[in-house]
gemmi code that builds the backbone of each chain (N, CA, C; Angstrom):
import gemmi

chains = {
    "A": [
        ("MET", (27.743, 2.721, -4.517), (26.792, 2.757, -3.356), (27.098, 1.195, -2.918)),
        ("ALA", (27.643, 0.580, -1.441), (27.507, -0.709, -1.542), (26.374, -1.463, -0.779)),
        ("GLY", (26.639, -2.388, -0.270), (25.389, -2.806, 0.729), (24.284, -3.052, 0.154)),
        ("ARG", (23.499, -3.476, 1.145), (22.493, -4.323, 0.530), (20.921, -2.694, -0.079)),
        ("ALA", (20.167, -3.279, -1.383), (19.046, -2.814, -1.637), (17.609, -3.237, -1.252)),
        ("LEU", (16.813, -2.793, -1.534), (15.509, -3.004, -1.455), (14.602, -2.835, -2.791)),
        ("ILE", (14.012, -3.657, -2.735), (13.224, -3.360, -4.467), (11.703, -4.143, -4.269)),
        ("LEU", (10.459, -3.282, -3.998), (9.114, -3.620, -4.050), (8.790, -4.061, -5.430)),
        ("PHE", (8.725, -5.586, -5.585), (8.405, -5.850, -7.266), (7.042, -5.835, -7.000)),
        ("ALA", (5.941, -4.903, -7.952), (4.235, -4.959, -8.227), (3.859, -5.664, -9.136)),
        ("HIS", (2.653, -5.597, -9.859), (2.431, -6.291, -11.269), (3.004, -5.153, -11.812)),
        ("GLY", (1.937, -4.012, -11.581), (1.630, -2.944, -12.427), (0.406, -2.685, -12.916)),
        ("ALA", (0.269, -1.645, -14.031), (-1.723, -1.338, -14.385), (-1.065, -0.375, -15.829)),
        ("ARG", (-2.340, -0.224, -16.396), (-2.141, 0.440, -17.482), (-2.558, 2.012, -16.244)),
        ("ALA", (-3.256, 2.048, -15.423), (-3.807, 3.545, -14.848), (-2.897, 3.757, -13.672)),
        ("GLU", (-2.444, 4.971, -14.487), (-0.956, 5.405, -13.502), (-1.626, 5.733, -12.202)),
        ("SER", (-2.599, 6.232, -12.091), (-3.359, 6.162, -10.427), (-2.840, 4.796, -9.469)),
        ("TRP", (-2.917, 3.808, -10.374), (-2.662, 2.478, -10.004), (-1.184, 2.675, -8.511)),
        ("LYS", (-0.611, 3.397, -9.763), (0.569, 3.139, -9.187), (0.721, 3.935, -7.149)),
        ("ALA", (-0.177, 4.933, -7.440), (0.105, 5.369, -6.208), (0.535, 4.727, -4.281)),
        ("PRO", (-0.326, 3.915, -4.571), (-0.053, 3.157, -2.676), (1.513, 2.126, -2.921)),
        ("PHE", (1.932, 1.930, -3.937), (2.903, 1.500, -4.272), (4.192, 2.548, -3.653)),
        ("GLU", (4.359, 3.545, -3.955), (4.744, 4.677, -4.002), (4.848, 5.127, -2.381)),
        ("ARG", (3.737, 5.474, -1.979), (3.307, 5.536, -0.558), (4.145, 4.358, 0.051)),
        ("LEU", (3.826, 3.049, -0.054), (4.480, 2.071, 0.483), (6.431, 2.101, 0.464)),
        ("ARG", (6.144, 2.853, -0.654), (8.121, 2.650, -0.673), (8.143, 3.920, 0.225)),
        ("GLY", (7.895, 4.719, 0.384), (7.929, 5.920, 0.944), (8.371, 6.015, 2.643)),
        ("MET", (7.186, 4.863, 2.875), (7.542, 4.472, 4.414), (8.600, 3.656, 4.318)),
        ("THR", (8.595, 2.979, 3.705), (9.848, 1.916, 4.186), (11.236, 2.733, 4.189)),
        ("GLN", (11.178, 4.100, 2.913), (12.461, 4.039, 2.784), (12.715, 5.618, 4.067)),
        ("ALA", (11.532, 5.498, 4.662), (11.501, 6.516, 5.649), (11.830, 5.878, 7.115)),
        ("ARG", (11.799, 4.131, 7.096), (12.000, 3.615, 8.487), (13.493, 3.275, 8.027)),
        ("MET", (14.409, 3.472, 7.018), (15.957, 2.870, 7.339), (16.207, 3.678, 5.613)),
        ("PRO", (16.544, 4.377, 6.524), (17.364, 5.707, 4.988), (18.842, 4.829, 4.522)),
        ("ASP", (19.533, 4.257, 5.179), (20.567, 3.783, 4.879), (20.644, 2.587, 3.753)),
        ("VAL", (19.322, 1.845, 3.822), (18.545, 1.518, 2.612), (18.127, 1.326, 1.092)),
        ("PRO", (18.741, 1.750, 0.098), (17.793, 2.583, -0.947), (16.708, 1.564, -1.616)),
        ("VAL", (15.214, 1.825, -1.450), (14.177, 1.423, -1.637), (13.335, 1.495, -3.016)),
        ("SER", (13.309, 1.143, -4.227), (12.906, 1.240, -4.936), (11.802, 0.215, -5.239)),
        ("LEU", (11.566, 0.986, -6.702), (9.950, -0.143, -7.143), (10.226, -0.486, -8.313)),
        ("ALA", (9.794, -1.802, -8.834), (10.020, -2.437, -10.178), (8.834, -2.977, -9.945)),
        ("PHE", (8.694, -3.481, -11.667), (7.284, -3.997, -12.344), (7.223, -5.526, -12.873)),
        ("LEU", (6.282, -5.916, -13.050), (6.005, -7.359, -13.848), (6.151, -6.880, -14.710)),
        ("GLU", (4.624, -6.078, -15.220), (4.679, -5.390, -16.771), (3.710, -4.102, -16.712)),
        ("LEU", (3.590, -3.176, -17.618), (3.409, -2.144, -17.992), (2.816, -0.996, -17.377)),
        ("MET", (4.324, -1.207, -16.105), (4.893, -0.292, -15.812), (6.853, -0.324, -15.953)),
        ("GLU", (7.037, 1.088, -15.623), (8.430, 0.982, -15.395), (8.626, 1.436, -13.993)),
        ("PRO", (10.032, 1.078, -13.668), (11.022, 0.515, -14.187), (10.557, -1.164, -14.178)),
        ("ARG", (11.230, -2.149, -15.235), (10.778, -3.742, -14.898), (11.919, -4.289, -13.923)),
        ("LEU", (11.996, -5.161, -13.413), (12.321, -5.785, -12.471), (13.860, -5.880, -13.592)),
        ("PRO", (14.126, -6.568, -13.986), (15.596, -6.627, -14.487), (16.168, -5.558, -14.508)),
        ("ALA", (15.641, -4.615, -15.898), (16.518, -3.069, -15.521), (16.649, -2.022, -14.156)),
        ("GLN", (15.501, -2.889, -12.882), (16.404, -2.062, -11.926), (17.478, -2.809, -11.250)),
        ("VAL", (17.397, -3.831, -11.163), (18.395, -4.790, -10.543), (19.575, -4.445, -11.644)),
        ("ALA", (20.051, -4.594, -12.636), (20.678, -4.368, -13.643), (21.290, -2.337, -12.883)),
        ("ALA", (20.368, -1.843, -12.808), (20.667, -0.064, -12.451), (21.313, -0.093, -10.816)),
        ("LEU", (20.754, -1.101, -9.999), (21.758, -1.615, -8.856), (22.546, -1.780, -8.633)),
        ("ALA", (23.157, -3.896, -9.783), (24.268, -3.647, -9.890), (25.220, -3.259, -10.085)),
        ("ALA", (24.983, -2.138, -11.183), (25.791, -1.075, -11.801), (26.251, -0.200, -10.906)),
        ("GLU", (25.701, 0.400, -9.567), (26.359, 1.182, -8.606), (26.905, 0.737, -7.867)),
        ("GLY", (26.669, -0.944, -7.915), (27.439, -1.290, -6.932), (27.017, -2.033, -5.658)),
        ("VAL", (25.581, -2.092, -5.718), (25.147, -3.096, -4.547), (25.789, -4.668, -4.262)),
        ("SER", (25.589, -5.135, -2.877), (26.105, -6.426, -2.910), (24.963, -7.350, -2.559)),
        ("GLY", (23.636, -6.542, -2.362), (22.948, -7.348, -2.425), (21.568, -7.203, -2.431)),
        ("ILE", (20.129, -7.504, -2.680), (19.764, -7.193, -3.094), (18.235, -7.982, -2.510)),
        ("THR", (17.347, -7.541, -1.697), (16.563, -7.968, -1.410), (14.587, -7.521, -2.215)),
        ("VAL", (14.054, -8.676, -3.158), (13.195, -8.495, -3.508), (11.854, -8.940, -2.403)),
        ("VAL", (11.106, -7.826, -2.562), (9.834, -8.190, -1.713), (8.722, -8.312, -2.656)),
        ("PRO", (8.150, -9.236, -2.600), (6.681, -9.000, -3.808), (5.463, -8.790, -2.866)),
        ("VAL", (5.003, -7.178, -3.755), (4.072, -6.392, -3.149), (3.118, -7.053, -3.963)),
        ("PHE", (2.377, -8.366, -3.449), (1.101, -9.091, -4.502), (0.314, -9.661, -2.860)),
        ("LEU", (-0.721, -9.826, -3.331), (-1.642, -10.585, -2.010), (-1.734, -11.449, -2.308)),
        ("GLY", (-1.464, -12.414, -3.259), (-1.258, -14.006, -3.392), (-0.872, -14.350, -4.423)),
        ("GLN", (0.040, -15.644, -3.712), (0.555, -16.402, -4.566), (0.364, -17.021, -6.000)),
        ("GLY", (0.219, -15.869, -6.930), (-0.156, -16.647, -8.041), (0.866, -17.111, -9.437)),
        ("GLY", (0.530, -17.098, -10.477), (1.142, -17.662, -11.111), (2.695, -16.476, -11.325)),
        ("HIS", (2.089, -15.191, -11.678), (3.428, -14.342, -11.150), (4.137, -14.398, -9.982)),
        ("VAL", (3.638, -14.988, -9.068), (4.944, -14.850, -7.964), (5.398, -16.201, -7.782)),
        ("LEU", (4.715, -17.162, -8.105), (5.222, -18.707, -8.117), (6.115, -19.248, -9.731)),
        ("ARG", (5.975, -18.906, -10.377), (6.415, -19.311, -11.884), (7.423, -18.088, -12.386)),
        ("ASP", (6.694, -17.084, -12.685), (7.492, -15.862, -13.551), (9.035, -15.316, -12.792)),
        ("LEU", (8.154, -14.893, -11.023), (9.544, -14.514, -10.677), (10.899, -15.252, -10.037)),
        ("PRO", (10.466, -16.419, -9.779), (11.332, -17.255, -9.994), (12.185, -17.603, -10.754)),
        ("LEU", (11.568, -17.943, -12.366), (12.466, -17.601, -13.754), (13.027, -16.658, -13.953)),
        ("MET", (12.595, -15.035, -13.446), (13.726, -13.965, -13.480), (14.607, -13.756, -12.523)),
        ("ILE", (14.105, -14.470, -11.462), (15.431, -14.437, -10.628), (16.452, -15.022, -11.046)),
        ("ASP", (16.189, -16.535, -11.388), (17.469, -17.305, -11.956), (18.271, -16.284, -12.832)),
        ("ALA", (17.591, -15.917, -13.954), (18.199, -15.363, -15.203), (18.906, -14.028, -14.540)),
        ("LEU", (18.446, -13.227, -13.453), (19.007, -12.204, -12.605), (20.018, -12.517, -12.532)),
        ("ARG", (20.363, -13.960, -11.219), (21.219, -14.150, -10.787), (22.441, -14.408, -11.562)),
        ("VAL", (22.117, -15.013, -12.717), (23.406, -15.517, -13.659), (24.308, -14.100, -14.411)),
        ("ALA", (23.180, -13.270, -14.536), (23.672, -11.766, -15.137), (24.361, -11.008, -14.327)),
        ("HIS", (23.956, -11.426, -12.620), (24.916, -10.328, -11.662), (25.334, -11.465, -10.867)),
        ("PRO", (26.228, -12.128, -11.135), (26.742, -13.098, -10.086), (27.356, -12.458, -9.066)),
        ("GLY", (27.651, -11.395, -9.173), (28.054, -10.307, -7.922), (27.262, -10.158, -6.842)),
        ("VAL", (25.945, -9.901, -6.862), (24.811, -9.498, -6.631), (23.923, -10.543, -5.987)),
        ("ALA", (24.145, -10.863, -4.795), (23.106, -11.937, -3.757), (21.757, -11.861, -4.186)),
        ("ILE", (21.122, -12.170, -4.424), (19.460, -11.854, -4.396), (18.682, -12.081, -3.742)),
        ("THR", (18.048, -12.199, -2.852), (17.144, -12.484, -2.020), (15.254, -12.818, -2.170)),
        ("VAL", (14.946, -13.315, -2.518), (13.462, -13.238, -2.659), (12.556, -13.221, -1.260)),
        ("VAL", (11.579, -12.982, -0.886), (10.726, -12.616, 0.921), (9.317, -13.344, 0.260)),
        ("GLY", (8.928, -13.935, 0.972), (7.109, -14.057, 0.289), (6.502, -13.207, -0.115)),
        ("ALA", (5.299, -13.246, -0.122), (4.467, -12.189, -0.508), (3.451, -11.153, 0.129)),
        ("VAL", (3.697, -9.968, 0.172), (3.501, -9.073, 1.461), (1.919, -9.667, 2.132)),
        ("GLY", (1.115, -10.050, 0.823), (-0.367, -10.503, 1.420), (-0.581, -11.837, 2.166)),
        ("GLU", (0.803, -12.394, 2.548), (0.935, -13.734, 2.885), (0.830, -13.899, 4.366)),
        ("ASP", (1.368, -12.172, 4.567), (2.354, -12.129, 6.105), (1.074, -11.917, 7.494)),
        ("PRO", (1.483, -13.098, 8.139), (0.401, -13.106, 9.453), (0.064, -11.439, 9.484)),
        ("ASP", (0.892, -10.391, 9.754), (0.524, -9.350, 10.346), (-0.598, -8.398, 9.078)),
        ("VAL", (-0.151, -8.984, 8.216), (-0.983, -8.138, 7.436), (-2.181, -8.506, 6.933)),
        ("LEU", (-2.170, -9.664, 6.844), (-3.706, -10.200, 7.162), (-4.626, -9.695, 7.984)),
        ("LYS", (-4.060, -9.770, 9.144), (-4.828, -9.304, 10.553), (-5.002, -7.833, 10.304)),
        ("ALA", (-4.277, -7.067, 9.401), (-4.854, -5.469, 9.487), (-5.742, -5.573, 7.929)),
        ("MET", (-6.002, -6.501, 7.180), (-6.856, -6.515, 6.038), (-8.496, -7.248, 6.892)),
        ("THR", (-8.252, -8.053, 7.710), (-9.322, -8.678, 8.766), (-9.994, -7.670, 9.230)),
        ("ASP", (-9.069, -6.298, 10.029), (-9.333, -5.263, 10.983), (-10.297, -4.912, 9.796)),
        ("PHE", (-10.105, -4.478, 8.834), (-10.423, -3.140, 7.686), (-11.500, -3.725, 7.312)),
        ("CYS", (-11.862, -5.124, 6.928), (-13.259, -5.752, 6.316), (-13.959, -5.775, 7.820)),
        ("VAL", (-13.592, -6.527, 8.772), (-14.365, -6.619, 9.680), (-14.974, -4.680, 10.377)),
        ("ALA", (-14.710, -3.856, 9.835), (-15.199, -2.679, 10.082), (-15.807, -2.085, 9.028)),
        ("ALA", (-15.785, -2.730, 7.981), (-16.604, -2.178, 6.571), (-17.700, -2.501, 6.772)),
        ("ALA", (-17.975, -4.180, 7.613), (-19.242, -4.729, 7.628), (-20.198, -3.949, 8.693)),
        ("ARG", (-19.648, -3.150, 9.640), (-19.981, -2.523, 10.667), (-20.363, -0.881, 10.157)),
        ("PRO", (-20.951, -0.544, 9.521), (-21.310, 0.722, 8.753), (-21.662, 1.542, 10.120)),
    ],
    "B": [
        ("MET", (-32.517, -15.661, 5.124), (-31.504, -14.554, 5.384), (-31.474, -12.985, 5.096)),
        ("ALA", (-31.875, -12.620, 6.627), (-32.147, -10.800, 6.663), (-30.686, -10.407, 7.158)),
        ("GLY", (-30.629, -8.807, 7.091), (-29.717, -8.228, 7.250), (-28.444, -8.208, 6.751)),
        ("ARG", (-27.435, -7.548, 6.557), (-26.338, -7.481, 5.808), (-25.028, -8.436, 5.519)),
        ("ALA", (-24.727, -8.216, 4.404), (-23.697, -9.720, 4.145), (-22.183, -8.535, 3.179)),
        ("LEU", (-20.950, -9.230, 3.476), (-19.442, -8.568, 2.909), (-19.425, -9.644, 1.531)),
        ("ILE", (-18.844, -8.699, 0.885), (-18.062, -9.783, -0.335), (-16.714, -9.002, 0.265)),
        ("LEU", (-16.014, -9.912, -0.252), (-14.725, -9.818, -0.655), (-14.440, -9.531, -2.122)),
        ("PHE", (-13.662, -8.903, -2.569), (-13.475, -8.832, -4.261), (-12.891, -8.239, -4.688)),
        ("ALA", (-12.104, -9.595, -5.367), (-10.719, -10.179, -5.408), (-10.713, -10.021, -6.962)),
        ("HIS", (-9.591, -9.753, -7.502), (-9.235, -9.208, -9.080), (-9.862, -11.569, -9.524)),
        ("GLY", (-8.774, -12.254, -8.918), (-8.407, -13.920, -9.671), (-7.747, -14.137, -10.247)),
        ("ALA", (-7.317, -15.432, -10.792), (-6.088, -15.742, -11.345), (-6.210, -17.159, -12.036)),
        ("ARG", (-5.388, -17.196, -13.087), (-5.353, -18.709, -13.574), (-5.095, -19.972, -11.917)),
        ("ALA", (-3.755, -19.710, -11.628), (-3.580, -20.456, -10.544), (-4.207, -20.866, -9.398)),
        ("GLU", (-5.331, -21.970, -8.980), (-5.461, -22.269, -7.788), (-4.804, -21.634, -7.207)),
        ("SER", (-4.146, -22.020, -6.961), (-3.005, -21.081, -5.380), (-3.191, -20.275, -4.984)),
        ("TRP", (-3.370, -19.130, -6.044), (-3.573, -17.555, -5.972), (-4.514, -17.520, -4.834)),
        ("LYS", (-5.915, -17.853, -4.982), (-6.719, -17.813, -3.823), (-6.788, -18.278, -2.521)),
        ("ALA", (-5.719, -18.709, -2.319), (-5.589, -19.444, -0.591), (-5.742, -17.883, 0.177)),
        ("PRO", (-4.750, -16.850, -0.310), (-4.623, -15.848, 1.294), (-6.546, -14.981, 0.900)),
        ("PHE", (-6.914, -15.343, -0.373), (-7.894, -14.415, 0.077), (-8.970, -15.373, 0.794)),
        ("GLU", (-9.109, -16.860, 1.085), (-10.335, -17.784, 1.214), (-9.833, -17.234, 2.917)),
        ("ARG", (-8.118, -16.985, 3.221), (-7.920, -17.359, 4.327), (-8.600, -15.816, 5.630)),
        ("LEU", (-7.965, -14.994, 4.348), (-8.963, -13.384, 4.783), (-10.003, -13.862, 5.239)),
        ("ARG", (-10.967, -14.574, 3.806), (-12.631, -14.878, 4.515), (-12.517, -15.341, 5.635)),
        ("GLY", (-11.827, -16.574, 5.960), (-12.366, -17.369, 6.875), (-12.009, -16.297, 8.251)),
        ("MET", (-10.879, -15.661, 8.161), (-10.403, -15.264, 9.629), (-11.865, -13.488, 9.709)),
        ("THR", (-11.920, -13.666, 8.710), (-12.778, -12.241, 8.601), (-14.394, -12.746, 9.033)),
        ("GLN", (-14.928, -13.736, 8.722), (-16.046, -14.506, 8.762), (-16.366, -15.034, 10.684)),
        ("ALA", (-14.776, -15.167, 11.072), (-14.415, -15.813, 11.864), (-14.916, -14.536, 13.343)),
        ("ARG", (-14.840, -13.305, 13.004), (-14.568, -12.282, 13.849), (-16.338, -11.621, 13.788)),
        ("MET", (-17.177, -11.860, 12.877), (-18.411, -11.765, 13.010), (-19.288, -13.071, 12.326)),
        ("PRO", (-19.687, -13.856, 12.947), (-20.439, -15.167, 12.356), (-21.927, -14.599, 12.525)),
        ("ASP", (-22.336, -13.893, 12.296), (-23.656, -13.537, 11.853), (-24.026, -12.538, 11.041)),
        ("VAL", (-22.891, -12.238, 9.967), (-22.684, -11.681, 8.992), (-21.839, -12.480, 7.709)),
        ("PRO", (-22.555, -13.513, 6.978), (-22.412, -13.987, 6.081), (-20.818, -13.007, 4.793)),
        ("VAL", (-19.566, -14.312, 4.959), (-18.749, -13.316, 4.297), (-18.258, -14.299, 3.424)),
        ("SER", (-18.241, -13.589, 1.892), (-18.009, -14.568, 0.717), (-16.812, -13.801, -0.201)),
        ("LEU", (-16.686, -14.919, -1.673), (-15.956, -14.112, -1.757), (-16.193, -14.104, -3.207)),
        ("ALA", (-15.846, -13.281, -4.151), (-15.818, -12.468, -5.553), (-14.761, -12.183, -6.414)),
        ("PHE", (-15.331, -12.311, -7.450), (-14.001, -12.276, -8.626), (-14.084, -11.311, -9.946)),
        ("LEU", (-13.434, -10.376, -9.871), (-13.613, -10.285, -11.098), (-13.526, -10.594, -12.497)),
        ("GLU", (-12.367, -11.349, -12.383), (-12.376, -12.386, -13.626), (-11.959, -13.832, -13.462)),
        ("LEU", (-11.854, -15.137, -14.381), (-11.057, -16.085, -14.355), (-11.228, -17.280, -12.866)),
        ("MET", (-11.582, -16.173, -12.100), (-12.382, -17.578, -11.203), (-13.725, -17.086, -10.505)),
        ("GLU", (-14.640, -18.663, -10.091), (-16.109, -18.231, -9.801), (-16.216, -18.350, -8.373)),
        ("PRO", (-17.359, -17.498, -7.709), (-17.748, -16.358, -8.494), (-17.968, -15.328, -8.873)),
        ("ARG", (-18.062, -15.049, -9.538), (-17.887, -13.671, -10.290), (-18.860, -13.078, -9.056)),
        ("LEU", (-18.323, -11.096, -9.149), (-19.692, -10.731, -8.474), (-20.997, -10.322, -8.995)),
        ("PRO", (-21.399, -10.531, -10.018), (-22.478, -10.439, -10.239), (-23.412, -11.486, -9.662)),
        ("ALA", (-22.930, -12.605, -10.242), (-23.717, -14.064, -9.752), (-23.517, -13.940, -8.172)),
        ("GLN", (-22.477, -13.658, -7.538), (-21.904, -13.389, -5.947), (-23.428, -12.385, -5.499)),
        ("VAL", (-23.820, -11.235, -6.495), (-24.711, -10.249, -5.414), (-26.023, -10.761, -5.914)),
        ("ALA", (-26.627, -11.782, -7.203), (-27.551, -12.238, -7.326), (-28.202, -13.301, -6.383)),
        ("ALA", (-27.250, -14.202, -6.041), (-27.163, -14.957, -5.222), (-27.575, -14.506, -3.182)),
        ("LEU", (-27.050, -13.591, -3.197), (-27.251, -12.971, -1.394), (-28.652, -12.875, -1.937)),
        ("ALA", (-29.275, -12.001, -2.900), (-30.611, -10.997, -3.160), (-31.247, -12.018, -3.226)),
        ("ALA", (-31.102, -12.973, -4.005), (-31.812, -14.129, -3.841), (-32.453, -14.981, -1.932)),
        ("GLU", (-31.490, -15.004, -1.225), (-31.489, -15.701, 0.012), (-32.127, -14.183, 0.866)),
        ("GLY", (-32.212, -12.913, 0.059), (-33.171, -12.108, 0.766), (-32.387, -10.649, 1.350)),
        ("VAL", (-30.721, -10.813, 1.088), (-30.295, -9.975, 2.287), (-30.791, -8.573, 1.676)),
        ("SER", (-30.738, -7.247, 3.220), (-31.152, -6.347, 2.602), (-29.405, -5.224, 2.317)),
        ("GLY", (-28.743, -5.739, 2.504), (-27.757, -4.819, 2.107), (-26.414, -5.944, 1.541)),
        ("ILE", (-25.401, -4.813, 1.142), (-24.428, -5.723, 0.585), (-23.156, -4.705, 0.878)),
        ("THR", (-21.905, -5.226, 1.693), (-20.495, -4.133, 1.699), (-19.808, -4.676, 0.514)),
        ("VAL", (-19.296, -3.692, -0.065), (-18.289, -4.890, -1.046), (-17.245, -4.172, -0.512)),
        ("VAL", (-15.980, -4.665, -0.512), (-14.487, -4.713, -0.313), (-13.806, -5.029, -1.124)),
        ("PRO", (-13.420, -3.880, -2.001), (-12.236, -4.313, -3.125), (-10.998, -5.208, -2.436)),
        ("VAL", (-10.834, -6.228, -2.532), (-9.215, -6.813, -2.060), (-7.906, -6.508, -2.728)),
        ("PHE", (-7.941, -5.242, -2.881), (-6.705, -5.098, -3.744), (-5.702, -3.795, -3.404)),
        ("LEU", (-4.460, -4.021, -3.598), (-3.648, -3.575, -3.326), (-3.240, -1.681, -3.643)),
        ("GLY", (-3.800, -1.971, -4.946), (-4.061, -0.231, -5.704), (-5.541, -0.022, -6.060)),
        ("GLN", (-5.628, 1.160, -6.400), (-6.467, 1.967, -6.902), (-6.806, 1.882, -8.581)),
        ("GLY", (-6.529, 0.236, -8.970), (-6.186, 1.034, -9.952), (-7.672, 0.416, -11.088)),
        ("GLY", (-7.293, -0.074, -12.912), (-8.610, 0.108, -13.952), (-10.107, -0.592, -13.029)),
        ("HIS", (-9.668, -1.903, -12.571), (-10.523, -2.452, -12.030), (-11.300, -1.937, -11.260)),
        ("VAL", (-10.719, -0.872, -10.012), (-11.308, -0.801, -9.159), (-11.754, 0.876, -9.505)),
        ("LEU", (-11.162, 1.635, -9.942), (-11.307, 3.144, -10.854), (-12.874, 2.904, -11.751)),
        ("ARG", (-12.950, 1.877, -12.346), (-14.081, 2.030, -13.677), (-14.843, 1.181, -13.744)),
        ("ASP", (-13.968, -0.269, -13.980), (-14.650, -1.898, -13.853), (-15.808, -1.694, -12.792)),
        ("LEU", (-15.548, -1.730, -11.552), (-16.466, -1.662, -10.342), (-17.295, -0.717, -9.967)),
        ("PRO", (-17.379, 0.230, -10.976), (-18.395, 1.154, -10.319), (-19.622, 0.838, -11.624)),
        ("LEU", (-18.732, 0.358, -12.314), (-19.649, -0.024, -13.834), (-20.905, -1.139, -13.366)),
        ("MET", (-19.847, -2.330, -12.743), (-20.744, -3.438, -12.082), (-21.414, -2.664, -11.443)),
        ("ILE", (-21.294, -2.186, -10.044), (-21.827, -2.107, -9.237), (-23.537, -1.105, -9.589)),
        ("ASP", (-23.008, -0.381, -11.290), (-24.260, 0.870, -11.298), (-25.408, -0.237, -11.670)),
        ("ALA", (-24.822, -1.194, -12.175), (-25.762, -2.360, -13.000), (-26.239, -3.294, -11.523)),
        ("LEU", (-25.415, -3.867, -11.214), (-25.839, -4.495, -9.982), (-27.229, -3.816, -9.439)),
        ("ARG", (-26.853, -2.347, -8.768), (-28.030, -1.758, -8.337), (-29.227, -1.599, -9.155)),
        ("VAL", (-29.075, -1.510, -10.581), (-30.298, -1.704, -11.067), (-30.918, -2.781, -11.132)),
        ("ALA", (-29.957, -3.757, -11.051), (-30.804, -5.426, -11.015), (-31.237, -5.672, -9.815)),
        ("HIS", (-30.645, -5.021, -8.439), (-31.191, -5.555, -7.272), (-31.439, -3.988, -6.617)),
        ("PRO", (-32.643, -3.499, -6.970), (-33.411, -2.599, -6.784), (-33.684, -2.585, -5.200)),
        ("GLY", (-33.769, -3.533, -4.287), (-34.276, -3.884, -3.007), (-32.700, -3.896, -2.341)),
        ("VAL", (-31.624, -4.419, -2.504), (-30.599, -4.576, -2.038), (-29.724, -3.114, -1.949)),
        ("ALA", (-29.132, -2.862, -0.601), (-28.567, -1.442, -0.703), (-26.612, -1.928, -0.827)),
        ("ILE", (-26.623, -1.571, -1.209), (-24.774, -2.200, -2.000), (-23.900, -0.747, -1.947)),
        ("THR", (-23.177, -1.242, -1.073), (-22.168, -0.264, -0.227), (-20.323, -0.912, -0.839)),
        ("VAL", (-19.689, 0.238, -1.329), (-18.544, -0.209, -1.666), (-17.599, 0.422, -0.868)),
        ("VAL", (-16.577, -0.193, -0.449), (-15.550, 0.663, 0.584), (-14.545, 1.092, -0.272)),
        ("GLY", (-13.143, 1.453, 0.327), (-12.018, 1.526, -0.259), (-11.028, 0.210, -0.690)),
        ("ALA", (-9.932, 0.691, -0.901), (-9.505, -0.731, -1.526), (-8.536, -0.910, -0.123)),
        ("VAL", (-8.405, -2.408, 0.028), (-8.331, -2.845, 1.454), (-6.276, -2.253, 1.553)),
        ("GLY", (-5.718, -2.451, 0.346), (-4.175, -1.728, 0.339), (-4.411, -0.555, 0.940)),
        ("GLU", (-5.509, 0.450, 0.454), (-4.989, 1.949, 0.739), (-5.544, 2.725, 2.291)),
        ("ASP", (-5.462, 1.429, 3.099), (-5.823, 1.516, 4.921), (-4.594, 1.453, 5.395)),
        ("PRO", (-4.383, 2.576, 6.005), (-3.289, 3.550, 6.940), (-2.873, 1.845, 7.740)),
        ("ASP", (-3.837, 1.067, 8.261), (-2.868, 0.083, 9.209), (-3.043, -0.736, 8.350)),
        ("VAL", (-3.320, -1.371, 6.981), (-2.620, -2.089, 6.141), (-1.199, -2.058, 5.583)),
        ("LEU", (-1.562, -0.391, 5.081), (0.116, -0.106, 4.876), (1.037, -0.197, 5.814)),
        ("LYS", (0.515, 0.317, 7.240), (1.785, 0.346, 7.987), (2.493, -1.128, 8.043)),
        ("ALA", (1.467, -2.299, 8.100), (1.668, -3.613, 8.337), (2.408, -4.229, 7.421)),
        ("MET", (2.016, -3.962, 5.892), (3.491, -4.077, 5.114), (4.531, -3.295, 5.305)),
        ("THR", (4.717, -2.044, 5.471), (5.739, -1.293, 5.863), (6.890, -2.087, 6.722)),
        ("ASP", (6.576, -2.793, 7.722), (6.628, -3.282, 8.715), (7.079, -5.038, 8.088)),
        ("PHE", (6.519, -4.884, 7.060), (7.112, -6.517, 6.575), (8.366, -6.069, 5.719)),
        ("CYS", (8.302, -5.075, 4.842), (9.340, -4.578, 4.030), (10.655, -4.334, 4.453)),
        ("VAL", (10.816, -3.879, 5.884), (11.834, -3.234, 6.525), (12.181, -4.594, 7.413)),
        ("ALA", (11.399, -5.754, 7.869), (12.262, -6.981, 8.512), (12.646, -7.262, 6.911)),
        ("ALA", (12.354, -7.284, 5.786), (12.936, -7.879, 4.918), (14.090, -7.944, 4.314)),
        ("ALA", (14.020, -6.415, 4.653), (15.309, -5.245, 4.388), (17.197, -6.292, 5.701)),
        ("ARG", (16.311, -6.611, 6.663), (17.216, -7.085, 7.856), (17.065, -8.287, 8.017)),
        ("PRO", (17.951, -9.352, 7.210), (18.007, -10.557, 7.489), (18.729, -11.384, 8.718)),
    ],
}
model = gemmi.Model(1)
for chain_id, residues in chains.items():
    chain = gemmi.Chain(chain_id)
    for i, (resn, *xyz) in enumerate(residues, 1):
        res = gemmi.Residue()
        res.name, res.seqid = resn, gemmi.SeqId(i, " ")
        for name, pos in zip(("N", "CA", "C"), xyz):
            atom = gemmi.Atom()
            atom.name, atom.element = name, gemmi.Element(name[0])
            atom.pos, atom.b_iso = gemmi.Position(*pos), 0.0
            res.add_atom(atom)
        chain.add_residue(res)
    model.add_chain(chain)
structure = gemmi.Structure()
structure.add_model(model)
structure.setup_entities()
C-alpha cells in the first residue's frame, strides 16, 4: 500500500458501546474516499492504540498518515499527550510523513451543527 | 425566571483550555435563543457540576430543564452516570421537568459535519 492513510484518533472508553459513533464516522469517511484507508486508533482503554496503528500502516508501506483528533475540545490529551506521541512516532517511522490536524470539535461547521442540535433540543 | 433552561453537559478536564469549545458552543446556542438561559455543567474536574447547576436553576424558578450531553459517544458517562444523576435530580427537584436528549455526537448532521472535516483533512 502506498500513498496516504487517515487515522481517526479518539480517547477510548471502557464501554464497548462508546466506540459505535466513531466506527460510524470511520465508515462514513471511508465511503467518501475509497482510495484512502481510514482507521481508528485510541489513546487508552481500547485497541488499537495510536503507536500500534501507525506501525501497522508503516509496515504496509504508506508514505503519509494524517491524524484527526476526534475530540470535542483541546484538553491535555490533544495539547500534550498527542504531540509527544507524534514526536516519538516520527522518530520511529522516519519514512512516513505524519500530519496532525485540529480537533474535530473546533471545526466551525461541526460547531454550527452542534449548535443547531442544541437549539432544536431546547424547542421540544 | 420561569420557563425552560438548557444545560450543555460535558465531561470536564484538568486543562482549563479544554473548556473553550464548550463555552463557544454555549455562546453560539445562547445567541440563537436569547429567551432561553443556556449554561454549561460538568461531570467532573470542572465547575459547576450538573447537580449544582440544576439546583441553581431550580432556585431561580425554572419549570423545565433540557440537558444536552455534549459527548461524542454514548460511553459509560452518558449511559450509566448521567441517568443515575438525572434520577436523583428529579427526586430532589420534583417541580422541575428534566429532559435529557441524545449525545451531540450521535446527531446525523453533526456526524455529517465531522465526516466532511475528516475528508478535508485527508486531502491536504
